N, C-alpha and C positions, 0 to 999 in steps of 0.2 A: 543651410539645413539646420534647423532649429534642435537643439539638445535639450534634454529635460534635466533638472536636478531635483533633489529632495524638497527644495523651497517651492517649486512649480506646483506641488500637489498640497492640497489643504490638509490639516492635522485629522479632519474627520473623513478623509477619502476612505470609502467601503470598498470591498473587492466587488469586481463586476463577475457575477456567478454566471453571465450569458457567455463568458469565454469558455468556461468549462463545459457548459451545455452546447456550445458550438462544437466540440471536439466528440460528442456523442456518437453522430453518425459515422465518423470515421472508425471508432471503435466497433460499431455495430456491424461494420463490413465482414468483421471476424468474430461473429457471434458465438460460435464454437469455441474457439480458443478463449475468449472473454470469460464464458461460462465455465470452461476448464479451469481456468485460472482462480477464477472465484471460488470453485469448488476446493481447490488446493488450498487457498487462502483459509477457507474456512476449518479444514481438515487440521491445517498447520495450527491454527489457534486453538481449536479444541485440544490437540496434543500438548500444547504450551500451557493451558489452563489445567489440564487433567495432570500434568507433571508434579506440582507441589502436592495434589491429592495423594498421588501414589507414593510421594516420599513421606506423607504424614501416615499411611498404612505401613510402611516399613518400620517407621521409628516406634508406632503403636506395637507390632509384633515382636520386636526386639526389646521391649520394655523389660527390665529387671525382674518386675513382679509377676510377669506372666511367662518367664522363660521357662519354668518348669513343665507347663502345659503347651507349648508352641513348637508345632510340627516344623522341623527344619526346611522342608520344601515350600512352605508358605512365604517365608521372607525372601528365599532364593527367587522364586517365581517374581514377587513384588519388585526386587531389584532388575530381573530382567524386563519386566514390565516398564519399570522407570526407565531404562536405557532404551527400550524400544519407542518410549513416546518421545524422549529427548531426541533419538534419531528420526523419529517420523516427522516432529515439528521441523527439524531443520532440512530435511529430504523434501517435504511438500513446499517449504518457502522456495527451495531451490528449483523445484519443478515449475511452480508458479511464475518464477522470474525467468525461466527458460521459455515457457509457453508464451508469457505475455510480451516476450522481448521482440518477437516479430510483428505483433500488433501495434506497440508504440513505435517500431521504425516505420513501419507500413503507414501509419498516421502522421508521423512527420514528413515522411515523403510525399503524401498526397497535398498535406497543407502547402509544403514547400513548392509543389508543382503549381498548386493553385495560386499561390504569390507570384510565381515566376510567369505564368499566364498572364495574371493580371497587369505585371509591369512591362509585358510585352505589347500587350493592348493598349498602353498609353501613347499619348502622342510625342512627337519627336522632341517638342519643346521641354516637356517634363524631364526628358532625359538629359537634354543639354543644360538644363538649371540644376542637375543634381551632379554629386559627385559618385563615380562609379563604385568607388571603395566603400562609401557610406552606404549605399544601397545594398552591396554584398555584406557587408557588416550587420546591417539591420536585418537582412534575411537570415543570416547565421545565429544572430542573438535569438530572433524569432523562433526558428525550428529548435535551438537549445532550450529555451523557455518552455515550449511545449512538450519537449522530452521531459524536463524537470517537473512540470505541472502534471503530467500523466504519472510519472513514477511516484511523487510526493504524495499525491492524490490516492492513488491506488496502492501503494505500498506502506505508506506511514499512516496517513490520517485514517483512512478506512479500517486498516488492521487494528489501529489503536482503540477506535470505537467499537470494533467488534469485541476485542478484549476486553473492554471496559463493561460493555452490557453481559458477557459471559460470566465476569468476576461478580458482577453485581447480582445475577441471576443465582448464582452459587451461595453468596452470602444471604440473599433473600430466602433461599430454601434451608440453609444451614443454620440461620442465626435469625435476628429479628430485624426489620425493616430498618433499623436505626443504624446498624451496620453498613447498609447499602448507601445512606446518606454520609456516613462517614468516608467513603471513598473520595 
């Protein structure tokens, strides 16, 4: 069995996006859960981006120069709103994780069953030339890789891109376009 090292891949090796695209049908089996998880992701990111804005208004209302004409309930409501935004961001992230966990596990299961079926369809000579432990290890690494790929892509890359776009939109509306370039 051939093992690969870092030296086997050229330095300009580009990621193969077909791997991620091949997982799409497995995700679409649970379209409702994926849409719900994406909705929770958007709501969580909206709360995360709105949290500093709420903090800005709290500080503005507690400014010493405005203290004479500031009504007390406004900063109290802003602090409660700030807390709700922080809680909402965390809550919707956790709901997203809980909703999507089943999708990821089912996708891994389906891919593993497909690989297992493929191995069973191979001729006897294929299995006699291989080490059983090596095949099992490769299957385990493959399913772990799929899990990592799904979770990293959908829970790290997509939320980060979404947050950058939201912050860029806020900077574009509140300030000049030069601030967006500074991100």
